[in-house]
ROZA-895292 format. One record per residue (C-alpha): residue in three letters; chain; z, y, x. Coordinates in steps of 0.05 Angstrom, whole numbers, plus 5000, padded with zeros to 4 digits. Each point is the difference from the previous one (the first is absolute). Layout:
N
+------+-------+------+------+------+
! rest ! kette !   pz !   py !   px !
+------+-------+------+------+------+
!  ALA !     A !    Z !    Y !    X !
...
+------+-------+------+------+------+
end
This chain:
292
+------+-------+------+------+------+
! rest ! kette !   pz !   py !   px !
+------+-------+------+------+------+
!  MET !     A ! 5000 ! 5000 ! 5000 !
!  THR !     A ! 4979 ! 5067 ! 5029 !
!  ASP !     A ! 5028 ! 5069 ! 4985 !
!  THR !     A ! 4954 ! 5045 ! 4961 !
!  PRO !     A ! 4983 ! 5060 ! 5043 !
!  PRO !     A ! 5023 ! 5066 ! 4970 !
!  THR !     A ! 4947 ! 5041 ! 4965 !
!  ALA !     A ! 4988 ! 5073 ! 5016 !
!  ALA !     A ! 5033 ! 5019 ! 4934 !
!  THR !     A ! 5062 ! 4959 ! 5017 !
!  THR !     A ! 5005 ! 5032 ! 5069 !
!  LEU !     A ! 4993 ! 5070 ! 4970 !
!  ASP !     A ! 5053 ! 4985 ! 4948 !
!  ALA !     A ! 5048 ! 4976 ! 5054 !
!  GLU !     A ! 4987 ! 5062 ! 5042 !
!  ARG !     A ! 5012 ! 5044 ! 4940 !
!  ARG !     A ! 5066 ! 4966 ! 4985 !
!  LEU !     A ! 5022 ! 5007 ! 5072 !
!  ARG !     A ! 4981 ! 5073 ! 5000 !
!  ILE !     A ! 5041 ! 5013 ! 4937 !
!  GLU !     A ! 5059 ! 4963 ! 5029 !
!  LEU !     A ! 4997 ! 5041 ! 5064 !
!  GLU !     A ! 4995 ! 5065 ! 4960 !
!  GLN !     A ! 5059 ! 4981 ! 4957 !
!  ALA !     A ! 5041 ! 4981 ! 5061 !
!  ALA !     A ! 4983 ! 5068 ! 5030 !
!  ALA !     A ! 5022 ! 5037 ! 4937 !
!  ASP !     A ! 5064 ! 4960 ! 4997 !
!  HIS !     A ! 5017 ! 5015 ! 5072 !
!  LEU !     A ! 4985 ! 5075 ! 4994 !
!  SER !     A ! 5041 ! 5004 ! 4936 !
!  ARG !     A ! 5062 ! 4979 ! 5040 !
!  LEU !     A ! 4992 ! 5052 ! 5056 !
!  HIS !     A ! 5052 ! 5054 ! 5000 !
!  GLY !     A ! 5022 ! 5011 ! 5073 !
!  ALA !     A ! 4972 ! 5062 ! 5034 !
!  LEU !     A ! 4969 ! 4963 ! 5059 !
!  GLU !     A ! 4965 ! 4947 ! 4958 !
!  LEU !     A ! 4976 ! 5052 ! 4949 !
!  GLN !     A ! 4972 ! 5041 ! 5057 !
!  ALA !     A ! 4964 ! 4939 ! 5029 !
!  ALA !     A ! 4969 ! 4985 ! 4932 !
!  VAL !     A ! 4977 ! 5072 ! 4988 !
!  LEU !     A ! 4969 ! 5004 ! 5069 !
!  ALA !     A ! 4966 ! 4933 ! 4989 !
!  LEU !     A ! 4970 ! 5024 ! 4934 !
!  LEU !     A ! 4969 ! 5058 ! 5039 !
!  LEU !     A ! 4967 ! 4958 ! 5054 !
!  PRO !     A ! 4924 ! 5000 ! 5001 !
!  ALA !     A ! 4976 ! 4928 ! 4999 !
!  ASP !     A ! 4954 ! 5009 ! 5060 !
!  SER !     A ! 5043 ! 5039 ! 5049 !
!  GLN !     A ! 5033 ! 4963 ! 5057 !
!  ARG !     A ! 5029 ! 5065 ! 5028 !
!  ALA !     A ! 5034 ! 5015 ! 4934 !
!  ALA !     A ! 5026 ! 4928 ! 4997 !
!  ARG !     A ! 5030 ! 5008 ! 5070 !
!  ALA !     A ! 5032 ! 5066 ! 4980 !
!  TRP !     A ! 5030 ! 4965 ! 4939 !
!  GLN !     A ! 5030 ! 4947 ! 5046 !
!  VAL !     A ! 5031 ! 5054 ! 5044 !
!  GLU !     A ! 5029 ! 5037 ! 4940 !
!  THR !     A ! 5030 ! 4937 ! 4969 !
!  GLU !     A ! 5025 ! 4963 ! 5062 !
!  ALA !     A ! 5072 ! 5011 ! 4980 !
!  THR !     A ! 4989 ! 4975 ! 4929 !
!  PRO !     A ! 5022 ! 4929 ! 4984 !
!  ASN !     A ! 4945 ! 4959 ! 4966 !
!  ALA !     A ! 4948 ! 5055 ! 5010 !
!  GLN !     A ! 4945 ! 4949 ! 5010 !
!  VAL !     A ! 5020 ! 4965 ! 4936 !
!  VAL !     A ! 4994 ! 5066 ! 4962 !
!  LEU !     A ! 4932 ! 5013 ! 5032 !
!  GLY !     A ! 4975 ! 4931 ! 4980 !
!  HIS !     A ! 5020 ! 5011 ! 4927 !
!  VAL !     A ! 4968 ! 5069 ! 4998 !
!  ALA !     A ! 4936 ! 4970 ! 5028 !
!  ASN !     A ! 4999 ! 4952 ! 4940 !
!  LEU !     A ! 5000 ! 5056 ! 4948 !
!  PRO !     A ! 4934 ! 5015 ! 4966 !
!  HIS !     A ! 4974 ! 5070 ! 5011 !
!  GLY !     A ! 5018 ! 5023 ! 4930 !
!  ALA !     A ! 5073 ! 4983 ! 5010 !
!  ARG !     A ! 5009 ! 5037 ! 5066 !
!  LEU !     A ! 5005 ! 5071 ! 4974 !
!  PRO !     A ! 5048 ! 4983 ! 4942 !
!  TRP !     A ! 5045 ! 4965 ! 5050 !
!  PHE !     A ! 4995 ! 5059 ! 5048 !
!  GLU !     A ! 5025 ! 5045 ! 4945 !
!  THR !     A ! 5056 ! 4953 ! 4980 !
!  LEU !     A ! 5026 ! 4990 ! 5070 !
!  LEU !     A ! 4998 ! 5075 ! 5014 !
!  SER !     A ! 5043 ! 5010 ! 4938 !
!  ARG !     A ! 5051 ! 4952 ! 5029 !
!  LEU !     A ! 4998 ! 5036 ! 5067 !
!  ARG !     A ! 5013 ! 5067 ! 4967 !
!  GLY !     A ! 5072 ! 4976 ! 4989 !
!  GLN !     A ! 5009 ! 4988 ! 5075 !
!  PRO !     A ! 5033 ! 5052 ! 5045 !
!  GLN !     A ! 4957 ! 5057 ! 5024 !
!  ALA !     A ! 4998 ! 4972 ! 5071 !
!  ALA !     A ! 4968 ! 4936 ! 4975 !
!  ARG !     A ! 4948 ! 5039 ! 4960 !
!  GLN !     A ! 4983 ! 5044 ! 5059 !
!  ALA !     A ! 4995 ! 4938 ! 5045 !
!  LEU !     A ! 4949 ! 4970 ! 4952 !
!  LEU !     A ! 4958 ! 5064 ! 5000 !
!  GLU !     A ! 5000 ! 5003 ! 5075 !
!  SER !     A ! 4981 ! 4926 ! 5006 !
!  THR !     A ! 4945 ! 5011 ! 4948 !
!  ARG !     A ! 4971 ! 5057 ! 5040 !
!  ARG !     A ! 4997 ! 4957 ! 5063 !
!  VAL !     A ! 4968 ! 4941 ! 4964 !
!  MET !     A ! 4948 ! 5044 ! 4966 !
!  ALA !     A ! 4983 ! 5034 ! 5066 !
!  ALA !     A ! 4994 ! 4934 ! 5038 !
!  ARG !     A ! 4927 ! 4991 ! 4981 !
!  GLY !     A ! 4982 ! 5068 ! 5030 !
!  VAL !     A ! 4972 ! 5023 ! 4933 !
!  VAL !     A ! 5040 ! 5016 ! 4938 !
!  ARG !     A ! 4964 ! 4976 ! 4937 !
!  PRO !     A ! 4995 ! 5043 ! 4937 !
!  ILE !     A ! 5042 ! 4948 ! 4963 !
!  ASP !     A ! 5053 ! 5005 ! 5054 !
!  ARG !     A ! 5007 ! 5074 ! 4984 !
!  LEU !     A ! 5011 ! 4984 ! 4927 !
!  HIS !     A ! 5050 ! 4946 ! 5017 !
!  TRP !     A ! 5037 ! 5048 ! 5045 !
!  LEU !     A ! 5004 ! 5055 ! 4947 !
!  ALA !     A ! 5022 ! 4950 ! 4948 !
!  MET !     A ! 5054 ! 4972 ! 5046 !
!  ARG !     A ! 5029 ! 5069 ! 5014 !
!  GLN !     A ! 5001 ! 5015 ! 4926 !
!  ARG !     A ! 5031 ! 4934 ! 4978 !
!  LEU !     A ! 5052 ! 5001 ! 5056 !
!  GLY !     A ! 5021 ! 5071 ! 4981 !
!  GLU !     A ! 4978 ! 5028 ! 5068 !
!  ALA !     A ! 4944 ! 5045 ! 4976 !
!  SER !     A ! 5012 ! 5073 ! 4987 !
!  ALA !     A ! 5002 ! 5017 ! 4927 !
!  ALA !     A ! 4932 ! 5017 ! 4970 !
!  ALA !     A ! 4989 ! 5064 ! 4963 !
!  ARG !     A ! 5028 ! 5000 ! 4930 !
!  ALA !     A ! 4948 ! 4977 ! 4950 !
!  ARG !     A ! 4973 ! 5054 ! 4955 !
!  VAL !     A ! 5016 ! 4992 ! 4927 !
!  ALA !     A ! 4940 ! 4998 ! 4954 !
!  ALA !     A ! 4982 ! 4961 ! 4938 !
!  ALA !     A ! 4925 ! 5000 ! 5010 !
!  THR !     A ! 4967 ! 4940 ! 5032 !
!  ASP !     A ! 4932 ! 5034 ! 5010 !
!  LEU !     A ! 4982 ! 5003 ! 5074 !
!  SER !     A ! 4933 ! 5035 ! 4992 !
!  ARG !     A ! 5028 ! 5071 ! 5008 !
!  LEU !     A ! 5047 ! 4992 ! 5059 !
!  PRO !     A ! 5005 ! 5057 ! 5049 !
!  GLN !     A ! 4961 ! 4997 ! 5065 !
!  SER !     A ! 5061 ! 4981 ! 5041 !
!  ASP !     A ! 5012 ! 4938 ! 4958 !
!  VAL !     A ! 4927 ! 4981 ! 5001 !
!  SER !     A ! 5000 ! 5006 ! 5076 !
!  ALA !     A ! 5061 ! 4956 ! 5004 !
!  ILE !     A ! 4969 ! 4947 ! 4955 !
!  ALA !     A ! 4936 ! 5003 ! 5042 !
!  ALA !     A ! 5037 ! 4992 ! 5066 !
!  TYR !     A ! 5042 ! 4941 ! 4976 !
!  THR !     A ! 4940 ! 4967 ! 4965 !
!  ALA !     A ! 4960 ! 5007 ! 5064 !
!  PHE !     A ! 5056 ! 4965 ! 5037 !
!  LEU !     A ! 5000 ! 4943 ! 4949 !
!  SER !     A ! 4924 ! 4994 ! 5005 !
!  ARG !     A ! 5011 ! 4963 ! 5066 !
!  MET !     A ! 5032 ! 4944 ! 4959 !
!  VAL !     A ! 4974 ! 5008 ! 4929 !
!  PRO !     A ! 4962 ! 4969 ! 4965 !
!  VAL !     A ! 4996 ! 4946 ! 5054 !
!  ASP !     A ! 5046 ! 4988 ! 5058 !
!  VAL !     A ! 4966 ! 5030 ! 5062 !
!  ALA !     A ! 5067 ! 5013 ! 5034 !
!  ASN !     A ! 5002 ! 4937 ! 5043 !
!  PRO !     A ! 4946 ! 5015 ! 5052 !
!  PRO !     A ! 5031 ! 5035 ! 5061 !
!  GLN !     A ! 4977 ! 5070 ! 4982 !
!  PRO !     A ! 5040 ! 5065 ! 4999 !
!  ALA !     A ! 5034 ! 5015 ! 4934 !
!  ASP !     A ! 4961 ! 5065 ! 4994 !
!  ALA !     A ! 4932 ! 4969 ! 5015 !
!  ALA !     A ! 4944 ! 5012 ! 4950 !
!  PRO !     A ! 5005 ! 4954 ! 4939 !
!  ALA !     A ! 4946 ! 4951 ! 4982 !
!  ALA !     A ! 4945 ! 5020 ! 4951 !
!  LEU !     A ! 5035 ! 4963 ! 4943 !
!  GLY !     A ! 5064 ! 5040 ! 5013 !
!  VAL !     A ! 4960 ! 5065 ! 4999 !
!  ALA !     A ! 4969 ! 4980 ! 4934 !
!  TRP !     A ! 5069 ! 4985 ! 4972 !
!  TYR !     A ! 5025 ! 5067 ! 5024 !
!  ASP !     A ! 4942 ! 5036 ! 4967 !
!  THR !     A ! 5014 ! 4965 ! 4934 !
!  VAL !     A ! 5074 ! 5018 ! 5002 !
!  MET !     A ! 4987 ! 5073 ! 5017 !
!  ALA !     A ! 4942 ! 5010 ! 4950 !
!  PRO !     A ! 5045 ! 5031 ! 4945 !
!  TRP !     A ! 5015 ! 5060 ! 5045 !
!  GLN !     A ! 4931 ! 5013 ! 5029 !
!  ARG !     A ! 4983 ! 5054 ! 4948 !
!  HIS !     A ! 5059 ! 5046 ! 5007 !
!  ALA !     A ! 5030 ! 4987 ! 5069 !
!  THR !     A ! 4979 ! 4990 ! 5072 !
!  VAL !     A ! 4998 ! 4926 ! 5017 !
!  GLU !     A ! 4995 ! 4987 ! 5074 !
!  PRO !     A ! 4958 ! 4943 ! 5028 !
!  CYS !     A ! 5036 ! 4934 ! 5009 !
!  VAL !     A ! 5035 ! 5009 ! 5067 !
!  PRO !     A ! 5067 ! 4963 ! 5009 !
!  PRO !     A ! 5057 ! 5047 ! 5019 !
!  ASP !     A ! 5043 ! 4995 ! 5062 !
!  THR !     A ! 5072 ! 4980 ! 4994 !
!  ASP !     A ! 5029 ! 5069 ! 4987 !
!  ALA !     A ! 4947 ! 5016 ! 4948 !
!  LEU !     A ! 5011 ! 4933 ! 4967 !
!  VAL !     A ! 5075 ! 5012 ! 4993 !
!  HIS !     A ! 4988 ! 5071 ! 4973 !
!  ALA !     A ! 4950 ! 4973 ! 4949 !
!  LEU !     A ! 5049 ! 4946 ! 4978 !
!  GLN !     A ! 5055 ! 5051 ! 4991 !
!  GLU !     A ! 4954 ! 5042 ! 4956 !
!  LEU !     A ! 4984 ! 4940 ! 4957 !
!  GLN !     A ! 5073 ! 4981 ! 4995 !
!  ALA !     A ! 5011 ! 5069 ! 4970 !
!  LEU !     A ! 4949 ! 4991 ! 4945 !
!  PRO !     A ! 5029 ! 4997 ! 4929 !
!  TRP !     A ! 5026 ! 4930 ! 4988 !
!  MET !     A ! 4950 ! 4987 ! 4943 !
!  GLN !     A ! 4940 ! 5017 ! 5044 !
!  ARG !     A ! 5014 ! 4953 ! 5058 !
!  PRO !     A ! 4987 ! 4936 ! 4959 !
!  VAL !     A ! 4934 ! 5031 ! 4976 !
!  LEU !     A ! 4980 ! 5012 ! 5072 !
!  VAL !     A ! 5017 ! 4929 ! 5019 !
!  ARG !     A ! 4960 ! 4972 ! 4941 !
!  GLY !     A ! 4941 ! 5040 ! 5025 !
!  TRP !     A ! 5006 ! 4968 ! 5068 !
!  VAL !     A ! 5005 ! 4930 ! 4971 !
!  SER !     A ! 4944 ! 5010 ! 4949 !
!  ALA !     A ! 4952 ! 5026 ! 5054 !
!  ALA !     A ! 5021 ! 4943 ! 5047 !
!  ARG !     A ! 4981 ! 4949 ! 4947 !
!  GLN !     A ! 4934 ! 5036 ! 4988 !
!  HIS !     A ! 4982 ! 4994 ! 5073 !
!  SER !     A ! 5026 ! 4929 ! 5011 !
!  ARG !     A ! 4961 ! 4936 ! 4993 !
!  HIS !     A ! 5010 ! 4970 ! 4931 !
!  GLY !     A ! 5051 ! 5056 ! 4987 !
!  ARG !     A ! 5052 ! 4965 ! 5043 !
!  ILE !     A ! 5039 ! 5045 ! 5048 !
!  GLY !     A ! 5011 ! 4969 ! 5069 !
!  ASP !     A ! 5069 ! 4979 ! 5023 !
!  GLY !     A ! 5005 ! 5054 ! 5053 !
!  ALA !     A ! 4976 ! 5053 ! 4951 !
!  ALA !     A ! 5050 ! 4976 ! 4948 !
!  ASP !     A ! 5056 ! 5006 ! 5052 !
!  ALA !     A ! 4979 ! 5071 ! 5018 !
!  LEU !     A ! 5000 ! 5020 ! 4927 !
!  ARG !     A ! 5067 ! 4966 ! 4985 !
!  LEU !     A ! 5033 ! 5034 ! 5059 !
!  SER !     A ! 4971 ! 5066 ! 4975 !
!  CYS !     A ! 5029 ! 4987 ! 4931 !
!  SER !     A ! 5068 ! 4990 ! 5033 !
!  LEU !     A ! 4994 ! 5064 ! 5041 !
!  LEU !     A ! 4981 ! 5040 ! 4937 !
!  ASP !     A ! 5054 ! 4966 ! 4957 !
!  SER !     A ! 4946 ! 4978 ! 4953 !
!  PRO !     A ! 4997 ! 4935 ! 4960 !
!  LEU !     A ! 4946 ! 4950 ! 5019 !
!  PRO !     A ! 4938 ! 5003 ! 4956 !
!  PRO !     A ! 4989 ! 4934 ! 4962 !
!  GLU !     A ! 4943 ! 4979 ! 5046 !
!  LEU !     A ! 5047 ! 5004 ! 5060 !
!  THR !     A ! 5056 ! 4965 ! 4964 !
!  ARG !     A ! 4954 ! 4942 ! 4983 !
!  HIS !     A ! 4977 ! 4997 ! 5073 !
!  TYR !     A ! 5071 ! 4982 ! 5022 !
!  ASP !     A ! 5024 ! 4963 ! 4938 !
!  ALA !     A ! 4951 ! 4944 ! 5017 !
!  VAL !     A ! 5043 ! 4982 ! 5061 !
!  ALA !     A ! 5055 ! 4950 ! 4986 !
!  SER !     A ! 5042 ! 5011 ! 5063 !
!  GLN !     A ! 5018 ! 5072 ! 4987 !
!  PRO !     A ! 5074 ! 5021 ! 5002 !
!  PRO !     A ! 5037 ! 5000 ! 4934 !
!  GLN !     A ! 4997 ! 5066 ! 4963 !
+------+-------+------+------+------+
end
């Protein structure tokens, strides 16, 4: 009697079950992390580019005093892409309760890991801004203006310029993730990003000056973000929906890429805006997210 060789379908099913088990084990392990050192190791691991040996070496240096750091790294590596950012947010929330020295140590380690590649990616800048905000280390943004209207079409020139600058920055990542190649964060966006930018900025073309799609430097990016954070609270979700709608319009089959979705989700967090339904569904499909 001979064993029946496994079919391709059987092999795929077994691989799928194994992947689900590894993802669940990763989620279970991360859910039990509460010590400052292990939380820091996990957050830094979630920020690692998959293809950078220099960043991986920097991570090892930063976590050499952390017990079970390699175990944490292994579990993080088993997370699907769509679960990484939700876990990043959850672990940062836990770290916010740590002493200020621990929070500062994480930010310093993060800066070194991000710089290890020699080029800081656009998504790194968003992660950094989100980390400072969630850890309570960022300076307070300007107080949001109070207004009932949600119409964005008649914003003053200063607000339009801020939207243009921040949108130009996002165009390096949205609608598709073009942030991974080793290019400067302020390099010219791809043609698809420019087309997305033009669609987003079209409502203001008639009554305001809309600059060409040129990503801002770091100082200009932070200034633009602060201006957007000061928009009336009802207008920020409208702006976000415009970004997401245009991203779907310029994405294949209307599906926003994983990197683009992360950039938009981080932007929602920075603007204290709820996720549009399309973004919510993008992450809800992942089973190994942290509990809400």
